[in-house]
C-alpha positions as semicolon CSV with decimal commas, in nm:
position;residue;x (nm);y (nm);z (nm)
1;M;-4,205;9,577;2,018
2;P;-3,988;9,729;1,723
3;S;-3,681;9,914;1,807
4;A;-3,659;10,305;1,739
5;V;-3,441;10,234;1,447
6;V;-3,695;10,013;1,274
7;V;-3,968;10,265;1,348
8;A;-3,763;10,549;1,216
9;L;-3,672;10,330;0,901
10;V;-4,045;10,246;0,838
11;L;-4,141;10,624;0,868
12;L;-3,859;10,720;0,630
13;A;-3,960;10,444;0,380
14;G;-4,313;10,594;0,397
15;L;-4,178;10,930;0,316
16;S;-3,965;10,792;0,041
17;E;-4,275;10,611;-0,100
18;A;-4,500;10,937;-0,050
19;A;-4,226;11,152;-0,226
20;G;-4,219;10,920;-0,521
21;R;-4,588;10,959;-0,572
22;I;-4,590;11,334;-0,507
23;L;-4,292;11,436;-0,716
24;P;-4,451;11,363;-1,053
25;L;-4,768;11,555;-0,942
26;V;-4,558;11,877;-0,843
27;A;-4,358;11,840;-1,181
28;R;-4,679;11,850;-1,394
29;R;-4,841;12,112;-1,160
30;P;-4,582;12,352;-1,061
31;R;-4,811;12,605;-0,922
32;V;-4,936;12,384;-0,647
33;S;-4,861;12,553;-0,319
34;P;-4,618;12,446;-0,072
35;P;-4,856;12,397;0,209
36;V;-5,075;12,177;-0,012
37;V;-4,746;11,972;-0,118
38;A;-4,658;11,956;0,246
39;G;-4,990;11,831;0,349
40;L;-4,992;11,562;0,093
41;L;-4,646;11,465;0,172
42;L;-4,741;11,423;0,550
43;T;-5,067;11,235;0,474
44;G;-4,889;11,007;0,217
45;T;-4,605;10,933;0,466
46;A;-4,849;10,827;0,718
47;V;-5,047;10,597;0,478
48;E;-4,744;10,445;0,321
49;S;-4,566;10,388;0,658
50;A;-4,884;10,221;0,788
51;V;-4,876;9,986;0,478
52;V;-4,518;9,905;0,518
53;A;-4,557;9,831;0,884
54;L;-4,881;9,609;0,810
55;W;-4,720;9,393;0,557
56;P;-4,555;9,141;0,781
57;L;-4,858;9,114;1,016
58;T;-5,105;9,098;0,718
59;A;-4,900;8,810;0,560
60;F;-4,869;8,627;0,917
61;T;-5,248;8,662;0,942
62;L;-5,311;8,520;0,608
63;A;-5,087;8,218;0,682
64;E;-5,253;8,151;1,020
65;L;-5,580;8,132;0,840
66;L;-5,464;7,835;0,639
67;P;-5,555;7,484;0,762
68;D;-5,181;7,368;0,779
69;A;-5,068;7,652;0,976
70;T;-4,928;7,571;1,316
71;A;-4,842;7,922;1,468
72;S;-4,531;7,862;1,673
73;G;-4,461;8,237;1,745
74;A;-4,556;8,593;1,743
75;A;-4,612;8,766;1,414
76;P;-4,286;8,856;1,254
77;G;-4,184;9,223;1,243
78;W;-3,948;9,422;1,046
79;T;-3,580;9,415;1,116
80;A;-3,360;9,721;1,021
81;G;-3,193;9,522;0,744
82;Q;-3,514;9,419;0,600
83;V;-3,686;9,755;0,580
84;A;-3,376;9,952;0,471
85;P;-3,413;9,898;0,107
86;M;-3,762;10,048;0,123
87;L;-3,594;10,370;0,169
88;L;-3,527;10,363;-0,207
89;G;-3,912;10,376;-0,263
90;A;-3,898;10,725;-0,437
91;V;-3,761;10,550;-0,749
92;I;-4,129;10,521;-0,835
93;A;-4,090;10,892;-0,940
94;F;-3,904;10,829;-1,260
95;P;-4,161;10,771;-1,534
96;L;-4,002;10,496;-1,742
97;L;-3,764;10,315;-1,493
98;G;-3,967;10,370;-1,166
99;P;-4,237;10,113;-1,178
100;A;-3,994;9,826;-1,285
101;L;-3,738;9,930;-1,016
102;H;-4,005;9,958;-0,759
103;L;-4,136;9,616;-0,838
104;M;-3,798;9,472;-0,825
105;L;-3,746;9,644;-0,488
106;L;-4,074;9,519;-0,342
107;T;-3,999;9,168;-0,466
108;G;-3,656;9,165;-0,280
109;V;-3,812;9,301;0,035
110;G;-4,097;9,057;0,017
111;A;-3,853;8,756;-0,041
112;Q;-3,683;8,851;0,275
113;L;-4,004;8,856;0,457
114;V;-4,108;8,488;0,341
115;G;-3,869;8,311;0,590
116;P;-3,989;8,489;0,912
117;V;-4,354;8,437;0,803
118;A;-4,297;8,071;0,726
119;A;-4,127;8,008;1,072
120;A;-4,373;8,204;1,270
121;S;-4,690;8,044;1,118
122;G;-4,553;7,688;1,049
123;V;-4,644;7,692;0,673
124;G;-4,407;7,593;0,401
125;G;-4,190;7,836;0,210
126;W;-4,404;7,863;-0,090
127;T;-4,726;7,891;0,114
128;A;-4,552;8,174;0,292
129;A;-4,438;8,333;-0,025
130;A;-4,802;8,332;-0,141
131;C;-4,930;8,492;0,168
132;V;-4,646;8,771;0,155
133;T;-4,743;8,827;-0,199
134;V;-5,125;8,841;-0,143
135;A;-5,075;9,071;0,161
136;G;-4,861;9,311;-0,041
137;V;-5,067;9,315;-0,344
138;G;-5,392;9,344;-0,128
139;L;-5,248;9,634;0,070
140;A;-5,129;9,815;-0,229
141;A;-5,468;9,763;-0,416
142;A;-5,644;9,909;-0,106
143;V;-5,430;10,212;-0,094
144;E;-5,449;10,260;-0,467
145;A;-5,831;10,238;-0,466
146;V;-5,850;10,515;-0,175
147;R;-5,590;10,723;-0,366
148;R;-5,807;10,722;-0,680
149;L;-6,122;10,788;-0,501
150;V;-5,980;11,072;-0,320
151;G;-5,823;11,194;-0,638
152;R;-6,163;11,186;-0,818
153;I;-6,347;11,351;-0,519
154;G;-6,069;11,637;-0,530
155;T;-6,111;11,673;-0,908
156;T;-6,500;11,670;-0,890
157;G;-6,476;11,933;-0,615
158;T;-6,250;12,163;-0,826
159;R;-6,459;12,134;-1,133
160;R;-6,775;12,216;-0,941
161;R;-6,622;12,544;-0,806
162;T;-6,489;12,664;-1,137
163;T;-6,821;12,628;-1,331
């Protein structure tokens, strides 16, 4: 069971990620009401926190599915030191530097996750790195697909009301 510090850091990392996504929206549409922004921020925090929390478990599960896996322990979880850099997730809000810095941040955090996944699943380091990468990209792609779908539905609903 994760410690309270790790849970708090995961929630703050989710908040940082959500803020990084919402700040550009608020900058482009300054008339967005504060309750709407707060709702988006709260929902985004919950989703992003869930993604951060599920990353090690998803990578471990992928590693366990491989034929050479010899699961020697429980699924790895986050430590405070591993998840703390994720608090910088709001750098995605900067239009030019954000995506590159965000990718570097996630690469560094993912590299720290490789060792625990390899140790817990019994696979080699490169295999564990592939599992961490696939898990991270898969979770990010799923969230992005849902985000675009919700955005499209929201935009379609707005257009219908104005015509």
